[in-house]
C-alpha atoms as an extended CHARMM CRD file, in Angstrom:
* protein
*
       158  EXT
         1         1  UNK       CA            -43.3000000000      -20.1990000000        4.7240000000  PROA      1               0.0000000000
         2         2  UNK       CA            -40.7130000000      -20.1990000000        7.5170000000  PROA      2               0.0000000000
         3         3  UNK       CA            -36.9730000000      -20.0230000000        5.8900000000  PROA      3               0.0000000000
         4         4  UNK       CA            -34.3070000000      -22.0160000000        7.8490000000  PROA      4               0.0000000000
         5         5  UNK       CA            -30.6000000000      -21.5060000000        7.0300000000  PROA      5               0.0000000000
         6         6  UNK       CA            -29.1460000000      -24.8910000000        6.8050000000  PROA      6               0.0000000000
         7         7  UNK       CA            -25.2440000000      -25.9600000000        7.2990000000  PROA      7               0.0000000000
         8         8  UNK       CA            -24.0050000000      -28.9380000000        5.4560000000  PROA      8               0.0000000000
         9         9  UNK       CA            -20.7360000000      -30.5540000000        5.5540000000  PROA      9               0.0000000000
        10        10  UNK       CA            -20.9290000000      -34.1290000000        4.3080000000  PROA      10              0.0000000000
        11        11  UNK       CA            -23.2030000000      -36.0530000000        2.1770000000  PROA      11              0.0000000000
        12        12  UNK       CA            -25.8280000000      -33.2010000000        2.1690000000  PROA      12              0.0000000000
        13        13  UNK       CA            -23.0570000000      -31.0550000000       -0.1810000000  PROA      13              0.0000000000
        14        14  UNK       CA            -23.8970000000      -33.6880000000       -2.8420000000  PROA      14              0.0000000000
        15        15  UNK       CA            -26.8230000000      -31.9040000000       -4.6440000000  PROA      15              0.0000000000
        16        16  UNK       CA            -28.1330000000      -34.9600000000       -6.6370000000  PROA      16              0.0000000000
        17        17  UNK       CA            -29.3190000000      -36.5010000000       -3.3980000000  PROA      17              0.0000000000
        18        18  UNK       CA            -29.9920000000      -33.2940000000       -1.1440000000  PROA      18              0.0000000000
        19        19  UNK       CA            -32.0020000000      -31.6310000000       -3.8110000000  PROA      19              0.0000000000
        20        20  UNK       CA            -34.4800000000      -34.8490000000       -4.0790000000  PROA      20              0.0000000000
        21        21  UNK       CA            -34.8510000000      -34.7230000000        0.1420000000  PROA      21              0.0000000000
        22        22  UNK       CA            -35.2920000000      -30.5720000000        0.4280000000  PROA      22              0.0000000000
        23        23  UNK       CA            -36.5980000000      -29.7430000000       -3.2240000000  PROA      23              0.0000000000
        24        24  UNK       CA            -37.0640000000      -26.0670000000       -2.1880000000  PROA      24              0.0000000000
        25        25  UNK       CA            -33.5390000000      -25.6930000000       -0.6580000000  PROA      25              0.0000000000
        26        26  UNK       CA            -31.4150000000      -22.7790000000       -2.6410000000  PROA      26              0.0000000000
        27        27  UNK       CA            -27.5290000000      -22.6870000000       -2.1050000000  PROA      27              0.0000000000
        28        28  UNK       CA            -26.5210000000      -19.5470000000       -0.6800000000  PROA      28              0.0000000000
        29        29  UNK       CA            -23.0530000000      -20.0280000000       -0.8020000000  PROA      29              0.0000000000
        30        30  UNK       CA            -19.9240000000      -21.4960000000        1.0530000000  PROA      30              0.0000000000
        31        31  UNK       CA            -17.7630000000      -20.6990000000        4.0550000000  PROA      31              0.0000000000
        32        32  UNK       CA            -15.4480000000      -21.9210000000        6.7250000000  PROA      32              0.0000000000
        33        33  UNK       CA            -16.4140000000      -22.9420000000       10.3620000000  PROA      33              0.0000000000
        34        34  UNK       CA            -13.7790000000      -22.1090000000       12.8450000000  PROA      34              0.0000000000
        35        35  UNK       CA            -12.4290000000      -24.4080000000       15.5460000000  PROA      35              0.0000000000
        36        36  UNK       CA            -14.3300000000      -27.5270000000       14.0750000000  PROA      36              0.0000000000
        37        37  UNK       CA            -13.1050000000      -30.7400000000       12.7420000000  PROA      37              0.0000000000
        38        38  UNK       CA            -14.7340000000      -33.5670000000       10.8140000000  PROA      38              0.0000000000
        39        39  UNK       CA            -14.6050000000      -36.9900000000       11.9860000000  PROA      39              0.0000000000
        40        40  UNK       CA            -16.4230000000      -40.4170000000       11.1910000000  PROA      40              0.0000000000
        41        41  UNK       CA            -18.7120000000      -41.7820000000       13.7850000000  PROA      41              0.0000000000
        42        42  UNK       CA            -21.1180000000      -44.5010000000       13.9240000000  PROA      42              0.0000000000
        43        43  UNK       CA            -21.6380000000      -47.6190000000       15.8340000000  PROA      43              0.0000000000
        44        44  UNK       CA            -20.7060000000      -51.6890000000       15.7680000000  PROA      44              0.0000000000
        45        45  UNK       CA            -23.5330000000      -52.5230000000       13.4150000000  PROA      45              0.0000000000
        46        46  UNK       CA            -23.4150000000      -49.2800000000       11.1570000000  PROA      46              0.0000000000
        47        47  UNK       CA            -20.6640000000      -47.9030000000        9.3600000000  PROA      47              0.0000000000
        48        48  UNK       CA            -19.4870000000      -44.2100000000       10.1380000000  PROA      48              0.0000000000
        49        49  UNK       CA            -20.8320000000      -41.2280000000        9.0130000000  PROA      49              0.0000000000
        50        50  UNK       CA            -19.3650000000      -37.4720000000        9.1760000000  PROA      50              0.0000000000
        51        51  UNK       CA            -19.8840000000      -35.1210000000       12.2050000000  PROA      51              0.0000000000
        52        52  UNK       CA            -18.5130000000      -32.0250000000       13.6430000000  PROA      52              0.0000000000
        53        53  UNK       CA            -16.2950000000      -31.7240000000       16.8710000000  PROA      53              0.0000000000
        54        54  UNK       CA            -14.5890000000      -28.7760000000       18.5810000000  PROA      54              0.0000000000
        55        55  UNK       CA            -10.9310000000      -28.6430000000       17.7410000000  PROA      55              0.0000000000
        56        56  UNK       CA             -9.4460000000      -25.2050000000       18.4180000000  PROA      56              0.0000000000
        57        57  UNK       CA             -7.7190000000      -23.6520000000       15.4300000000  PROA      57              0.0000000000
        58        58  UNK       CA             -9.0690000000      -26.2700000000       12.8920000000  PROA      58              0.0000000000
        59        59  UNK       CA            -11.4540000000      -24.8530000000       10.3180000000  PROA      59              0.0000000000
        60        60  UNK       CA            -13.7530000000      -26.8230000000        7.6530000000  PROA      60              0.0000000000
        61        61  UNK       CA            -15.6470000000      -26.0780000000        4.8390000000  PROA      61              0.0000000000
        62        62  UNK       CA            -19.4030000000      -25.9890000000        4.6850000000  PROA      62              0.0000000000
        63        63  UNK       CA            -22.1170000000      -25.1460000000        2.2200000000  PROA      63              0.0000000000
        64        64  UNK       CA            -24.9670000000      -22.9060000000        3.1840000000  PROA      64              0.0000000000
        65        65  UNK       CA            -28.5590000000      -23.3890000000        2.3740000000  PROA      65              0.0000000000
        66        66  UNK       CA            -31.9550000000      -21.8430000000        2.4940000000  PROA      66              0.0000000000
        67        67  UNK       CA            -34.7490000000      -24.4150000000        3.3180000000  PROA      67              0.0000000000
        68        68  UNK       CA            -38.3180000000      -24.6740000000        4.3380000000  PROA      68              0.0000000000
        69        69  UNK       CA            -39.5170000000      -25.7610000000        7.4190000000  PROA      69              0.0000000000
        70        70  UNK       CA            -40.9250000000      -28.9620000000        5.4400000000  PROA      70              0.0000000000
        71        71  UNK       CA            -37.3370000000      -29.7180000000        3.9560000000  PROA      71              0.0000000000
        72        72  UNK       CA            -36.1170000000      -29.3040000000        7.6110000000  PROA      72              0.0000000000
        73        73  UNK       CA            -38.5190000000      -32.0680000000        8.8410000000  PROA      73              0.0000000000
        74        74  UNK       CA            -37.3770000000      -34.5480000000        5.9780000000  PROA      74              0.0000000000
        75        75  UNK       CA            -33.7870000000      -33.7760000000        6.8360000000  PROA      75              0.0000000000
        76        76  UNK       CA            -34.9860000000      -34.5920000000       10.7170000000  PROA      76              0.0000000000
        77        77  UNK       CA            -35.8360000000      -37.9780000000        9.3670000000  PROA      77              0.0000000000
        78        78  UNK       CA            -32.9450000000      -38.3970000000        6.9570000000  PROA      78              0.0000000000
        79        79  UNK       CA            -30.4880000000      -37.6330000000        9.7060000000  PROA      79              0.0000000000
        80        80  UNK       CA            -32.1390000000      -39.9340000000       12.2760000000  PROA      80              0.0000000000
        81        81  UNK       CA            -32.9400000000      -37.0060000000       14.4390000000  PROA      81              0.0000000000
        82        82  UNK       CA            -32.8550000000      -37.4310000000       17.5940000000  PROA      82              0.0000000000
        83        83  UNK       CA            -31.5220000000      -40.8420000000       18.1640000000  PROA      83              0.0000000000
        84        84  UNK       CA            -28.3050000000      -40.5240000000       15.6330000000  PROA      84              0.0000000000
        85        85  UNK       CA            -27.7900000000      -36.6750000000       15.5460000000  PROA      85              0.0000000000
        86        86  UNK       CA            -28.9260000000      -33.6370000000       17.3510000000  PROA      86              0.0000000000
        87        87  UNK       CA            -29.5490000000      -30.1140000000       16.1760000000  PROA      87              0.0000000000
        88        88  UNK       CA            -27.2630000000      -27.5980000000       16.6080000000  PROA      88              0.0000000000
        89        89  UNK       CA            -27.5270000000      -23.5060000000       15.9640000000  PROA      89              0.0000000000
        90        90  UNK       CA            -24.3010000000      -22.0570000000       15.0070000000  PROA      90              0.0000000000
        91        91  UNK       CA            -23.6960000000      -18.3080000000       14.1940000000  PROA      91              0.0000000000
        92        92  UNK       CA            -21.8670000000      -17.5020000000       11.4330000000  PROA      92              0.0000000000
        93        93  UNK       CA            -20.9380000000      -14.7030000000        8.7450000000  PROA      93              0.0000000000
        94        94  UNK       CA            -22.8890000000      -15.0000000000        5.1250000000  PROA      94              0.0000000000
        95        95  UNK       CA            -22.2140000000      -11.8660000000        3.1220000000  PROA      95              0.0000000000
        96        96  UNK       CA            -21.4130000000       -9.3000000000        5.8330000000  PROA      96              0.0000000000
        97        97  UNK       CA            -24.4640000000      -10.1430000000        8.1590000000  PROA      97              0.0000000000
        98        98  UNK       CA            -24.7720000000      -12.8690000000       10.7820000000  PROA      98              0.0000000000
        99        99  UNK       CA            -27.1600000000      -15.5330000000       10.8110000000  PROA      99              0.0000000000
       100       100  UNK       CA            -28.1470000000      -18.7520000000       12.4450000000  PROA      100             0.0000000000
       101       101  UNK       CA            -27.8330000000      -21.7460000000       10.6450000000  PROA      101             0.0000000000
       102       102  UNK       CA            -29.1730000000      -25.1070000000       11.7270000000  PROA      102             0.0000000000
       103       103  UNK       CA            -26.7020000000      -28.4130000000       11.5300000000  PROA      103             0.0000000000
       104       104  UNK       CA            -26.4900000000      -31.6640000000       12.8690000000  PROA      104             0.0000000000
       105       105  UNK       CA            -24.2560000000      -33.1080000000       14.9300000000  PROA      105             0.0000000000
       106       106  UNK       CA            -23.9530000000      -36.7430000000       15.9970000000  PROA      106             0.0000000000
       107       107  UNK       CA            -24.9800000000      -37.8040000000       19.6650000000  PROA      107             0.0000000000
       108       108  UNK       CA            -21.9060000000      -38.4470000000       22.0350000000  PROA      108             0.0000000000
       109       109  UNK       CA            -22.7210000000      -42.2420000000       22.4090000000  PROA      109             0.0000000000
       110       110  UNK       CA            -21.2740000000      -43.0780000000       19.0200000000  PROA      110             0.0000000000
       111       111  UNK       CA            -17.6460000000      -44.2200000000       18.7970000000  PROA      111             0.0000000000
       112       112  UNK       CA            -15.3090000000      -43.1930000000       15.7250000000  PROA      112             0.0000000000
       113       113  UNK       CA            -16.1170000000      -45.4210000000       13.0400000000  PROA      113             0.0000000000
       114       114  UNK       CA            -14.8860000000      -45.6290000000        9.1520000000  PROA      114             0.0000000000
       115       115  UNK       CA            -17.2370000000      -44.8390000000        6.6090000000  PROA      115             0.0000000000
       116       116  UNK       CA            -18.5310000000      -47.1180000000        3.8040000000  PROA      116             0.0000000000
       117       117  UNK       CA            -16.7080000000      -46.4850000000        0.4180000000  PROA      117             0.0000000000
       118       118  UNK       CA            -19.9650000000      -45.7350000000       -0.9790000000  PROA      118             0.0000000000
       119       119  UNK       CA            -20.7700000000      -42.9790000000        1.7110000000  PROA      119             0.0000000000
       120       120  UNK       CA            -17.2750000000      -41.3430000000        1.5100000000  PROA      120             0.0000000000
       121       121  UNK       CA            -17.8000000000      -40.7710000000       -2.4070000000  PROA      121             0.0000000000
       122       122  UNK       CA            -21.0410000000      -39.2160000000       -1.9040000000  PROA      122             0.0000000000
       123       123  UNK       CA            -19.2480000000      -36.6360000000        0.1350000000  PROA      123             0.0000000000
       124       124  UNK       CA            -16.3990000000      -36.2860000000       -2.4070000000  PROA      124             0.0000000000
       125       125  UNK       CA            -19.0760000000      -35.5040000000       -5.1530000000  PROA      125             0.0000000000
       126       126  UNK       CA            -20.0160000000      -32.8540000000       -3.1260000000  PROA      126             0.0000000000
       127       127  UNK       CA            -16.7140000000      -31.5050000000       -2.0480000000  PROA      127             0.0000000000
       128       128  UNK       CA            -16.1600000000      -31.6310000000       -5.8160000000  PROA      128             0.0000000000
       129       129  UNK       CA            -19.3820000000      -29.3350000000       -6.8060000000  PROA      129             0.0000000000
       130       130  UNK       CA            -18.3570000000      -27.0100000000       -4.0230000000  PROA      130             0.0000000000
       131       131  UNK       CA            -14.8740000000      -26.5500000000       -5.0230000000  PROA      131             0.0000000000
       132       132  UNK       CA            -13.6370000000      -27.8490000000       -1.4500000000  PROA      132             0.0000000000
       133       133  UNK       CA            -10.4090000000      -29.4860000000       -0.9810000000  PROA      133             0.0000000000
       134       134  UNK       CA            -10.7180000000      -33.2390000000       -0.9600000000  PROA      134             0.0000000000
       135       135  UNK       CA             -7.8140000000      -33.0650000000        1.9470000000  PROA      135             0.0000000000
       136       136  UNK       CA            -10.5110000000      -32.2180000000        4.5790000000  PROA      136             0.0000000000
       137       137  UNK       CA            -12.4360000000      -35.5430000000        4.0350000000  PROA      137             0.0000000000
       138       138  UNK       CA             -8.9070000000      -37.5640000000        3.8770000000  PROA      138             0.0000000000
       139       139  UNK       CA             -8.2350000000      -35.7260000000        7.0220000000  PROA      139             0.0000000000
       140       140  UNK       CA            -11.2620000000      -36.7000000000        8.8150000000  PROA      140             0.0000000000
       141       141  UNK       CA            -10.3670000000      -40.3990000000        7.8840000000  PROA      141             0.0000000000
       142       142  UNK       CA             -7.0370000000      -40.1190000000        9.4800000000  PROA      142             0.0000000000
       143       143  UNK       CA             -8.5230000000      -38.5990000000       12.4120000000  PROA      143             0.0000000000
       144       144  UNK       CA            -11.3600000000      -41.0510000000       12.9830000000  PROA      144             0.0000000000
       145       145  UNK       CA             -8.4500000000      -43.8380000000       12.5860000000  PROA      145             0.0000000000
       146       146  UNK       CA             -6.1710000000      -41.5930000000       15.1850000000  PROA      146             0.0000000000
       147       147  UNK       CA             -9.3230000000      -41.3100000000       17.6220000000  PROA      147             0.0000000000
       148       148  UNK       CA            -10.3710000000      -44.9100000000       17.2820000000  PROA      148             0.0000000000
       149       149  UNK       CA             -7.0440000000      -46.3660000000       18.1620000000  PROA      149             0.0000000000
       150       150  UNK       CA             -6.5960000000      -44.5500000000       21.2460000000  PROA      150             0.0000000000
       151       151  UNK       CA             -9.8590000000      -45.3230000000       22.1910000000  PROA      151             0.0000000000
       152       152  UNK       CA             -8.9020000000      -49.0140000000       21.5880000000  PROA      152             0.0000000000
       153       153  UNK       CA             -6.1760000000      -48.6450000000       23.8750000000  PROA      153             0.0000000000
       154       154  UNK       CA             -8.4620000000      -47.6860000000       27.1600000000  PROA      154             0.0000000000
       155       155  UNK       CA            -10.6440000000      -50.9140000000       26.4860000000  PROA      155             0.0000000000
       156       156  UNK       CA             -9.5580000000      -53.6930000000       28.5550000000  PROA      156             0.0000000000
       157       157  UNK       CA             -7.6160000000      -56.5820000000       26.9070000000  PROA      157             0.0000000000
       158       158  UNK       CA             -8.5910000000      -60.2790000000       27.6790000000  PROA      158             0.0000000000
């Protein structure tokens, strides 16, 4: 069976839901991604979901999993691949060895958009499970508001 390393940074850190989608998943550990920041994006019809953006000097906590090929297919469907999210492979250190791990990044055609309270709570539960500082999620909300307000400044006024 093909094994895939997977990086979770949002609602997939919530193990109650994630393990239903990916029943063969095994938690391998946690680490930080360098030069990345969390933001929420979506569109006018949908509320925002977490995604990663390049941000020099920033770090974010992530959970590392081992999943099966079949779990990855279920994740593709859940993440709305390829319409909502694209796949990205990231090299990172896991217990002294370099691995290439899969994660999902929201496609660039979506705007900064705040999440629903329920989605935010799902993310908080996962952060608590992994012992991550909730401030990372709070900062993601602040960053999203800041970026969205700057984008609004560029829109033509009637």
